[in-house]
N, C-alpha and C positions, 0 to 999 in steps of 0.2 A: 093797316093801310086801307082796307075795304075798297070802296068805289071811288076813292080820291083820284083826281085826274089832273093832267096837264090841260090848261084852258086856253092860253093865249101865248103867242110868241112873235118876236120881231127881230130883224137884223137892221142895225143903224150904223151910219158913218157919222161920227160926232153926235150931233143931235138930230140928224136927218134920217128918218125911218125909210129904209129902202124896200123892205118886203115884210109882210106880216101875215099871220093866219090865226083865226079864232074858231073854237068849236061851237061857240054861241055868242050872241051879241051881248054887249055890256060896256061899261066905261073903263075897262082894263087898259085900253090903249092910252087914254088921257092920264090915268094914274101912273102908268109905266113911264110915260114921257116926263112927268113931274119928278119921278124917282131918278130918271136918267140925268136930269139937270142937277140933281143933288149928289151925284156920285162923287166921292172924294177923288182928287187928282192922284193919278198913279196907281189906283186900285186895279186889281185883276179879277177878283171875285167879290161879290157883295150880295147880300140878301136883306130885303126889307119885308117885314110882316105887317099885314094890314087886313083887318076884317076877316080873319081866318084864311087868308091867302098869302102865299109867299111870292115876292117879286125877285127873281134870281137873275143876276147879271154876270156876264163873263166878258171881259174887255181884253182885246189883243190887237196890236198894230193899228189902233185908231178905229176899229170896228167893235160894236157892242152887240152882244147876243143876249136876248132876254127870253125868259119863259115865266109865265104866271101859273102857279099850281095851287091846289088846295093844300092847306097847311098839314093835313094828316098824311100827305104823301112823303113828307120829309124833304131832305136835301139831296140824297144820293141820286135818285132817278132824275130830278130836274137838272142837276149838273152833268149827269151822264148824257142827257139829251142835248145840252148846250155843247158838250164836247163833240158829239156827232154832227151837230149843225155847223159848228165852226170848221171842222175838217172838210165837210161837204162844200161849204161856201168857199173855202180857200181853193179847193180842187176846181170848182166851176169858174171862179173869177180870179184865177192866178194871172200874174202879169199886169196887175193894176186895172183890170177891166171894170171893177166896181168903184174906182176912185172918182169918176166923173158922173156916176149915176145920180139922178135927181130923185126927189121924194116919191116913194111908192112905184118907181119905174121897174122894179124887179118883182112886183107882186105876182104877175102872171107866170114868170119864169121860176122864181124860187119859192113862192107861196106854197105850191103843191109839195115841195121838198120838206117844208116845215111840217105840213100835215103828215107826210110819210114817216118822218122821224117821230112825231108824236104818237102815231098809231103803233109803230114798232116798240117804243119804250113802254107803252101801256099794255101791249099784248105780251111782252116778254120781260116782265120785271125780274124774274129769277136770273135770266141770262144777263140782264143789265147789271144786276148785283155781282154776278160772277165776274163779268168783265171789269167792273170797278175794283173788285178785290184783286184781280190779276194786275191791273194797272197800278194799284196801290203797292202791291208787292214788288212790281218791277221798279217803281219809283224809289222804294226803300232800298232795294238791291243796288240800284244805280247810285243812290246817295252814298251807300257804304263803299261801293267801288270807287266813286270819285274821291271819297275821303282816304281810301287806301292808296289811290294813285297819288294824291297830294302828299301823303306820308312818304311814299316811295320816292317821289320827286324831291321832297325835302331831304330825305336820307341821301339821295344821289347827289344833291347839291353839297351836302356836308361831306360826302366821300370825295367829291371833286375838290372841295376846299382842302380836305386832309391830304389828298394826293398833291395838290399844288404846294401845300406847306411842306410836305415831305420832299418834293422835288427841290423846293427852295432851300430846305435844310441841307439836302445833298449837295446842291450847288455851293451853298455857303461853306459846307465842310470841305469841299474840294478847294475852294478859294482860300480857306483858312490853312489848309495843308500846304498849298503853294506859297502862301505868305510865310508860313513857318519855315519852309525850306529856304526862302530868300533871307529871312532873319537869321537863321542858323549860319548860312554862308557869310552874311555880313559880319556876324559876331566872330566867326572863325578868322576872317581876314583882319578884323580889328585886333584879336588876340595875337595873330601871327605878326602883325606890324608892331604890336606892343613888345612882343618877345624879341623881335629883330632890333627894335630900338634899344631895349635893355641890353642885349648882347653887344650892340655897337657902343653903347655907353661904357660897358665893362671893358671893352677893348681900348677905348680912348683913355679911360682912367688908368688901365694897366700900362699903356704906352707912356702916359705922363709920369707915372711912378718910375718907370724904367729910365726915362730921360733924367729925372731928378736924381736918381741914384748914380747912374753912370756918367752924368754930366756931359752927355753927348751921345752920338750914335754908336761909338766904340767904347766899350766898358774896359778900364785898365785895372789890373790886379797887381799891386807892388810885391806881393809874395811870390809871384811867379817870375823866375829869372828870364832876362831878355825882354821883359815887358817894359816898354818905355814909360817913364813917369808921365803922369798927367801934367798938362801945362800948369806952371805956377808952383809945382812941387819942388822943395829945396833938395839939392843933391845930397846923397849920403856921404859918409866919411870914406876917405881914400885909404 
């Protein structure tokens, strides 16, 4: 990395530069604005390389943070610088204070902050690398935790669905049991009525047979003395 440095930085809202700082004069601001106009829509981080310099952009909530660095510096320190600038800017201008600021109206107030962050990053590269590694590890752990939480929530949804299905099955089983009791009772009454009908039919048939044999309600037996003959029976010999 050697003596590679951060050279120029600005904060812009849309395409309006609100504050900037450069360690020496040059046409970095004009080139940076041209790159700003070419940023793809929806991008959050972007780097352009031009003439052994990197133009590093960080976009968030309509504000663009830029730093120009010598290419040998790499990308870790420039983007660590942009993270610090973004957090500081949000802290100073929370509540929409920068939403109506005009071009370069924040130079006097925030320009020195850009210089301060540049100096810190250039004087403490090892600390910046350590912080970046920690942030990377935190982001990785956060990603793993979010993935695990999603899995737990998905498992919880499946358990809830299983519980709902079990409850539904239990309710259905209870309903089937009640329906079975009602059906058994209905079948029992049907069988009872059928048996009663058969018994009644047997009684009627037996009664009809009795009437046909006895020719009336009083059955006469000629072999028994004193039994009057049935009507129409010829008298016996005297």
